[in-house]
C-alpha positions as CSV (number, residue, x, y, z in Angstrom):
1,X,-0.3,-0.4,-0.2
2,X,2.8,2.8,1.0
3,X,4.6,1.8,-2.5
4,X,1.3,2.4,-4.0
5,X,1.2,6.0,-2.3
6,X,4.5,7.0,-4.0
7,X,4.0,4.9,-7.3
8,X,0.7,7.6,-8.1
9,X,2.4,10.6,-7.5
10,X,5.3,10.0,-9.4
11,X,3.3,8.7,-12.5
12,X,1.0,11.8,-12.2
13,X,4.1,14.5,-11.8
14,X,5.4,12.5,-15.4
15,X,1.8,13.0,-17.4
16,X,2.2,16.5,-16.1
17,X,5.5,16.9,-17.4
18,X,4.8,15.2,-21.1
19,X,1.6,17.3,-21.4
20,X,3.2,20.4,-21.1
21,X,6.1,19.1,-23.7
22,X,3.4,18.4,-26.0
23,X,1.9,21.3,-25.2
24,X,4.9,23.4,-25.8
25,X,6.4,21.8,-29.1
26,X,6.5,24.0,-32.2
27,X,3.6,23.3,-34.5
28,X,4.2,24.0,-38.1
29,X,0.9,25.8,-39.2
30,X,-1.7,23.9,-41.3
31,X,-1.1,24.5,-45.6
32,X,-4.3,24.4,-47.2
33,X,-3.8,22.3,-50.9
34,X,-4.6,25.3,-52.5
35,X,-2.4,27.7,-50.5
36,X,0.7,29.2,-52.4
37,X,1.8,31.2,-49.4
38,X,3.2,29.5,-45.9
39,X,1.8,31.9,-43.1
40,X,4.3,33.4,-41.0
41,X,4.5,35.1,-37.3
42,X,7.2,37.4,-39.0
43,X,4.9,39.8,-40.2
44,X,6.6,43.1,-41.5
45,X,5.6,46.1,-39.2
46,X,3.8,49.2,-41.4
47,X,6.1,52.1,-41.9
48,X,5.4,55.3,-41.0
49,X,6.5,58.3,-43.8
50,X,8.0,60.8,-41.8
51,X,7.1,64.0,-43.3
52,X,7.8,66.1,-39.7
53,X,10.8,68.6,-40.8
54,X,10.7,71.7,-42.2
55,X,13.0,73.4,-44.5
56,X,13.6,77.3,-42.6
57,X,15.6,79.9,-43.0
58,X,16.3,83.2,-44.6
59,X,17.3,83.3,-48.0
60,X,20.3,86.3,-48.3
61,X,21.5,88.2,-51.3
62,X,25.8,88.5,-51.2
63,X,26.1,91.0,-48.6
64,X,23.9,89.2,-46.3
65,X,20.2,91.4,-46.8
66,X,17.5,89.1,-46.9
67,X,15.6,89.3,-49.8
68,X,11.8,88.8,-50.1
69,X,9.7,87.1,-53.0
70,X,12.2,84.6,-53.6
71,X,10.7,81.2,-55.1
72,X,11.9,78.2,-54.0
73,X,11.0,74.5,-54.7
74,X,11.9,71.4,-53.1
75,X,11.7,67.4,-55.1
76,X,11.5,65.0,-52.4
77,X,10.1,61.8,-53.1
78,X,8.2,62.4,-56.2
79,X,6.7,65.2,-54.5
80,X,7.1,68.8,-55.7
81,X,6.7,71.3,-52.3
82,X,7.1,75.5,-52.6
83,X,7.2,78.5,-50.6
84,X,7.7,82.5,-50.9
85,X,10.2,84.1,-48.9
86,X,8.9,86.8,-46.9
87,X,10.1,90.2,-45.5
88,X,13.6,89.9,-44.3
89,X,13.9,86.6,-46.6
90,X,12.3,84.2,-44.0
91,X,10.8,80.8,-45.3
92,X,9.5,77.7,-43.8
93,X,8.6,75.1,-46.0
94,X,6.7,72.0,-44.2
95,X,6.0,68.3,-44.7
96,X,9.5,67.3,-45.7
97,X,11.2,63.7,-44.6
98,X,14.5,65.0,-42.4
99,X,17.3,65.1,-44.4
100,X,19.7,67.0,-47.3
101,X,17.2,68.2,-50.0
102,X,17.8,69.7,-53.2
103,X,16.4,73.6,-53.2
104,X,15.9,75.3,-56.4
105,X,15.8,79.3,-55.9
106,X,14.8,81.8,-58.0
107,X,13.9,85.4,-58.1
108,X,13.3,88.1,-60.9
109,X,16.5,90.0,-60.2
110,X,18.8,87.1,-59.5
111,X,19.8,84.6,-61.8
112,X,18.2,80.5,-61.2
113,X,20.3,78.7,-58.9
114,X,20.0,74.9,-57.4
115,X,21.7,74.2,-53.5
116,X,21.5,72.2,-50.7
117,X,19.8,72.5,-48.4
118,X,19.2,70.3,-44.7
119,X,15.3,69.8,-43.8
120,X,15.9,69.6,-39.7
121,X,15.3,71.5,-36.5
122,X,17.9,74.1,-37.4
123,X,17.6,77.1,-39.6
124,X,19.8,78.0,-42.6
125,X,20.9,80.7,-45.0
126,X,20.9,80.2,-48.2
127,X,22.9,83.2,-50.2
128,X,21.9,84.1,-53.9
129,X,24.5,84.6,-56.5
130,X,25.1,88.2,-57.3
131,X,21.8,90.2,-59.4
132,X,21.4,90.6,-63.2
133,X,23.8,93.3,-65.1
134,X,22.5,95.5,-67.0
135,X,24.1,93.3,-69.8
136,X,21.7,91.0,-72.5
137,X,19.8,88.2,-71.3
138,X,18.0,85.5,-73.0
139,X,14.8,86.2,-74.7
140,X,11.7,84.0,-73.6
141,X,8.1,83.1,-75.3
142,X,5.9,85.5,-75.7
143,X,3.8,85.4,-72.9
144,X,-0.3,84.8,-72.8
145,X,-2.8,85.4,-70.4
146,X,-4.1,82.7,-68.2
147,X,-7.8,83.8,-66.8
148,X,-9.4,81.1,-64.9
149,X,-12.2,81.3,-61.6
150,X,-12.0,79.2,-58.8
151,X,-15.8,77.8,-57.8
152,X,-16.6,76.6,-54.3
153,X,-20.4,75.8,-53.2
154,X,-19.5,76.4,-49.7
155,X,-18.5,80.1,-49.7
156,X,-20.1,82.8,-50.9
157,X,-16.9,85.2,-50.7
158,X,-14.0,84.0,-52.7
159,X,-12.0,86.7,-51.9
160,X,-8.4,86.5,-50.8
161,X,-7.5,82.7,-52.0
162,X,-4.1,82.4,-53.4
163,X,-3.0,80.6,-56.4
164,X,0.8,79.9,-56.5
165,X,2.0,78.4,-60.1
166,X,5.7,76.7,-60.6
167,X,6.9,75.4,-63.8
168,X,7.2,71.6,-63.5
169,X,10.6,71.9,-65.4
170,X,14.1,73.0,-63.7
171,X,14.3,77.1,-63.5
172,X,17.9,76.6,-65.2
173,X,16.0,75.1,-68.0
174,X,15.9,77.1,-71.3
175,X,12.4,79.1,-72.0
176,X,10.7,77.9,-67.9
177,X,8.9,80.4,-67.1
178,X,9.5,81.5,-63.3
179,X,6.8,80.8,-60.7
180,X,3.8,83.1,-60.3
181,X,1.1,84.0,-57.9
182,X,-2.0,86.1,-57.8
183,X,-4.7,86.6,-55.8
184,X,-8.7,85.8,-56.3
185,X,-11.9,88.2,-56.2
186,X,-14.8,88.2,-54.6
187,X,-16.5,85.6,-57.5
188,X,-13.2,83.8,-57.4
189,X,-11.7,85.4,-60.5
190,X,-8.0,86.3,-61.0
191,X,-5.9,86.5,-64.2
192,X,-1.7,85.6,-64.3
193,X,-0.6,88.3,-67.7
194,X,1.9,87.2,-69.4
195,X,2.6,83.8,-68.3
196,X,5.2,81.8,-70.2
197,X,3.7,78.8,-72.4
198,X,4.5,75.3,-70.6
199,X,3.6,72.8,-68.2
200,X,2.9,74.3,-64.5
201,X,1.8,73.3,-61.3
202,X,-0.8,75.2,-59.4
203,X,-1.7,75.1,-55.8
204,X,-4.9,77.0,-54.5
205,X,-4.3,78.5,-50.6
206,X,-6.9,79.5,-48.4
207,X,-7.1,82.8,-47.1
208,X,-4.7,83.5,-44.0
209,X,-2.3,81.0,-45.4
210,X,0.3,83.1,-47.9
211,X,3.0,81.0,-49.6
212,X,2.5,77.8,-47.1
213,X,2.3,74.8,-49.1
214,X,-0.5,73.1,-47.0
215,X,-3.2,73.0,-47.2
216,X,-4.0,73.1,-50.8
217,X,-7.4,73.2,-52.0
218,X,-7.2,71.2,-55.2
219,X,-5.5,68.0,-54.2
220,X,-5.6,65.1,-51.9
221,X,-3.6,65.4,-48.5
222,X,0.2,64.7,-49.7
223,X,-1.5,64.2,-52.6
224,X,0.3,65.2,-56.3
225,X,-0.2,68.5,-57.0
226,X,-2.2,70.0,-60.1
227,X,-0.3,70.0,-63.6
228,X,-2.2,71.9,-66.6
229,X,-0.3,73.3,-70.0
230,X,-1.0,76.8,-71.2
231,X,-1.4,78.4,-72.7
232,X,-4.6,78.4,-71.6
233,X,-7.4,80.8,-72.3
234,X,-9.7,80.0,-69.5
235,X,-9.7,77.5,-66.8
236,X,-12.2,76.6,-63.5
237,X,-10.6,75.1,-60.5
238,X,-12.7,73.3,-58.1
239,X,-11.3,72.8,-54.5
240,X,-11.7,69.4,-53.1
241,X,-11.0,70.2,-49.7
242,X,-14.1,70.2,-47.1
243,X,-15.6,71.5,-43.6
244,X,-14.9,69.8,-40.1
245,X,-17.9,71.5,-38.4
246,X,-20.2,70.4,-34.9
247,X,-20.6,71.5,-31.8
248,X,-19.2,71.3,-28.3
249,X,-21.3,69.7,-25.9
250,X,-19.7,69.3,-22.1
251,X,-23.2,68.3,-20.5
252,X,-23.0,65.5,-22.6
253,X,-19.7,64.2,-21.8
254,X,-19.1,61.2,-19.7
255,X,-18.3,61.0,-16.7
256,X,-19.1,64.6,-16.5
257,X,-16.7,67.8,-16.9
258,X,-16.5,69.8,-13.5
259,X,-17.8,73.2,-12.9
260,X,-15.7,75.5,-15.0
261,X,-16.2,74.2,-18.6
262,X,-18.1,76.0,-21.0
263,X,-19.6,75.8,-24.3
264,X,-17.6,78.4,-25.9
265,X,-13.9,79.6,-26.4
266,X,-12.8,75.4,-26.6
267,X,-9.6,74.9,-29.0
268,X,-10.2,72.8,-32.0
269,X,-6.9,71.6,-33.3
270,X,-7.0,69.2,-36.9
271,X,-3.6,67.5,-37.3
272,X,-3.0,65.0,-40.3
273,X,-2.7,61.1,-39.3
274,X,-1.0,59.0,-41.0
275,X,-1.4,55.3,-38.7
276,X,-2.8,54.9,-35.8
277,X,-0.2,53.1,-32.7
278,X,2.4,54.5,-30.8
279,X,4.5,55.1,-33.5
280,X,2.2,57.1,-35.5
281,X,3.4,60.8,-35.1
282,X,2.0,64.1,-36.5
283,X,2.9,65.8,-39.8
284,X,2.1,68.9,-41.6
285,X,0.5,72.3,-40.9
286,X,-2.1,72.2,-37.8
287,X,-5.6,73.8,-38.7
288,X,-7.1,75.4,-35.4
289,X,-10.4,76.7,-34.3
290,X,-12.3,77.9,-31.4
291,X,-16.0,77.0,-30.1
292,X,-18.6,80.1,-30.1
293,X,-20.7,80.6,-27.4
294,X,-23.3,78.4,-28.3
295,X,-20.2,75.3,-28.7
296,X,-20.7,75.5,-32.7
297,X,-17.3,75.3,-34.7
298,X,-16.6,75.1,-37.8
299,X,-13.2,74.6,-39.3
300,X,-13.3,75.3,-43.4
301,X,-10.8,74.2,-46.3
302,X,-9.4,71.1,-44.9
303,X,-7.9,68.7,-47.5
304,X,-9.2,64.9,-48.3
305,X,-7.4,62.3,-46.0
306,X,-7.4,60.9,-42.4
307,X,-7.1,63.2,-39.5
308,X,-7.2,63.2,-35.7
309,X,-9.3,65.9,-34.1
310,X,-8.4,66.8,-30.3
311,X,-10.8,69.5,-28.6
312,X,-9.2,71.2,-25.9
313,X,-10.9,72.8,-23.1
314,X,-8.5,73.5,-19.7
315,X,-6.6,71.0,-19.1
316,X,-9.4,68.9,-20.3
317,X,-8.7,66.7,-24.1
318,X,-10.8,64.8,-26.5
319,X,-9.6,63.3,-29.4
320,X,-11.6,62.0,-32.5
321,X,-10.3,60.7,-35.6
322,X,-12.2,60.9,-39.0
323,X,-11.3,60.6,-42.6
324,X,-12.2,63.6,-45.2
325,X,-13.7,62.9,-48.5
326,X,-13.4,65.3,-51.3
327,X,-16.0,68.0,-50.4
328,X,-17.0,66.5,-47.4
329,X,-18.9,67.9,-44.0
330,X,-17.9,66.0,-41.3
331,X,-18.9,66.2,-37.6
332,X,-16.3,64.8,-35.1
333,X,-19.2,64.3,-32.1
334,X,-17.6,66.5,-29.4
């Protein structure tokens, strides 16, 4: 009897060890007969494109003075981005991948040039060559006026939109036109006089974002710029951007907000969203607005794409994700 009491626990222990070994042994996944690819646990992680860098700094002449109205064009990974220098030569071009980029500088009083710049946290100085002298210059093809209009059913007043044109060819190629920009009138009409024939990239920029490259109302978020071939006697551009609008209802929050939080004055921020998860990071510019006294808010000119919308009221935060379709109108549900 005593021997049996000793054998039974040992037998049970051996069975447990055997069962554990069977359960933990490596098992090949079952593959169906018509399957052409073996399943694997080593799936590649999705890559998040880092477009958080800015190319910023000043454009200077040889004496060190800032130069305004210089166009800066950057080609990176098949995308074309550009901006203009402001008073004092300052510029800020967002939405770039970090690293060295080629920058084309163009101004009517200076020779066009291609230089290297670094997109990153440190501003840089870009120095232009000496200004043109009074000597002969290459004759350009005769210009033709571009007469065009923008149409938007979401706005009655279309004045103050900036239309930015940039040649798709390098500035150094003979016969290439120069970047141009004009503003629209109340009905959305604009005219670009004496525009050199050729292919151009065009961006439509809303009021309040002069010279910026985002948001572009004619393309999806980080989409390719619209191209057209001039001469065109008349054209119509229709924005694809939409509107984020809704109402902040603090009394509907769960759990209820503490006293001191009111519908009016809450901050609304809209950030481009590339992916979800800990590796996702906001990129590009941020569209902002505030709620009115009754809690309503409306932020126009949001290009199609994926966004993260944040509402801030004091120290409290609330987030919502949305995907803006072309010419859409979305309520983030605050």
